[in-house]
N, C-alpha and C positions, 0 to 999 in steps of 0.2 A: 860843760853838758855831756852827756853818753847814751848811746842809744841802745835798746837792751831788744832780741826778736822773738819772740817765742817760740817753745819747744813744743810741736807739737806731738809728738810722743812721753814727753812727761806732762802736759796739762789736761786736766777733766774740766768740764763744763756740765752738771746734772740740772736739771727743771724737776721739782715735785710739783704735781698737779695732785687737788684735794676735789671730791665729788660732794657737792651738798644737794642740800632740798629731801622731799620726802620719803623717797625712794635711794638717798644717796647710801646708804648701806648696799646696794645689789647691785652699786657702782664699782668700780676702780679708779683706787688711788693710784697715781701711777709715777714712774721714772723714765724719763728722757734727756737721754744722754743724746752730745753733741759729737762724731766722728771724726771731725775736722775742724781743726780753727785754723785761725792765722791772726797775726796781729804783731803789734809791736811798741814798745814804749821808749819815752826821756826823759831822762832824770835831770835836775839843776839843782841840787844840794838836795832839801827834803822835799820839793815843789818835781810835780811828775805831771804828762799827758800821756795818755796810753790810745791805740786804737786796738778793737776785736772786730773777725769780721769771722758769723756763724753759716756755712752753707746749710740753708733748710734742707736740701734732698740727706744731708749728712744727719738731719734729727730722727733718732728711732727711739724708740719704746726700748726701754733696756729690762720693766718689768712690773707688778704690781706691789707696790709699796703697803706692807702690814703692818700700823705703825709709822716708827724709824727704817723698819727693815725690809728690804730687798726679799722679794720671790720671784728669780725671773722664768719661772717656766709655769707661775700663772693661769698663763694666757695662753691660748692655741694662734697656732703660725696665722691663721685665715682670720683669727679679732686683730691680733698685732698690725698685721697689715693692714684691714681695715683702718683701725688706729692712724695711723702713721698716712694712709694716702687723705683720711679728715682734714688730719693738720696739716699735710705740706697742699691741699688746694681747695680748702675752704679754710681753715681758722689760719693761715698763712697765705691765702690766694696772693698773686701777684709780687710775693718777694721771691726772692731767688736766693739773695744773700741780708743776713742781720746787723748791724750794721749799732758797733758797741762804740761811745768816745767816753773816756774817764778824765776827769784831772783832780788831783790834789796838791794842798801846800804843807801835806805829811801825809806819811805811811801807814797811817790808821783809818784814814776816810777817804772814800772818792765822790766825788761830782759827775755823775754818771749821765749819760741821753741813751735811749737803745733807738732805732729810728729799722721799721720795718716799711712795707708800701700803701699799708691802712692810716702811718701815720707814728708821733713819736711820742715818748715819755721822757719825761724826768724822775730819777730818784737820785736818794744816797745807799752807800754799801759802807758798811764794815767791813775792813780788812786788818790781816796781819801778816807780815812780810820775815823773811827770814834768809838771812847767806847762807847762799852754797856751795859756795871759794870758786876759783874760778872769776869771781866777777858776779857769777849767775846771782839772780832773788829767786825766792818762789814766794809766791802770791796767795795766801788762800782767806776769801771775803763767803760773804753772804748777803743779800738782799730780797727785796717781795719786789715785785715788776706786775702791775696792772693791765687786764688785756683791755679794758674799755680804754685806759689812759692812752693805750697805741693804735685806739679805733678799731679794736678786732671786737665782733658781735658774741653775744652770751653762746657760749658753747653748751648745748645741751644733749640731754640724752635722746631715746625713743621717746614721745608722746610728750616732751616735758620731766619726765617722771624724775628727772635730778641733772642738774650741771655742773659746770666744770664751777670752785671756785673761783673770783675773780682775781686774786692775787696768787700768782705763781712764786715759790719758792725757788729763788733760783742761786748754787752752791758753786764754784770755783775754786778749785788748784791747780796757777798756773807756774810755769820755769820760766822766767827769761835769761838769755843766756845772751851773753856779747856779740855784737855787731860783726860780721867779718871771719 
C-alpha cells in the first residue's frame, strides 16, 4: 500500500453552474474555482481510497461561461463579490470545508460522497489517470453533483426570474505525489 498527497499547486477543481428558467438567458452560467485544496490517496494495487478538502472561503467566481468558453471579464467586481457572498453565506451556509471521500476498485471510476453542513450526496465520477513519473499520478475526471441531494435550497435570481440548475458540473485535474 502506498500513500500519495495532493499537490495543490498542480491541481485544479472547477464547478460549472447553469441558469434555467423563463429568463435564464439574462442570467450567467458561471465557472467557480477552488483556490485551495488539500487531499491524499491510498493505493492498494488497482483499489484506492481518497479524501479531498475544499475550503468554502476559497471558492471564487472565475468568470462567465459562454458555452464552454470562459469569459473572466464579463462580471463587474461588485457582481463577482455579490455572487461569492451568496455562495459562501447562503448556499453553503454553515460549511467551512466541503469534505469529499472517494474510493474505487479500478482507476477509471470512483464512488464519491460529498459532505456539507446541510447534508451529503453520493455520486459516481469517471476518471482517467496517468503516470507523471517519480511515483506521481495525475487524475482527471468529471461528475455531476445535485444541490438538492446536498440539502441545499434552490438558488434563485431576483423575483424567481431564473434559478441555478440543480446539477452542477464538477471537473477536476489533480496531481498526487508520494508522501514524504
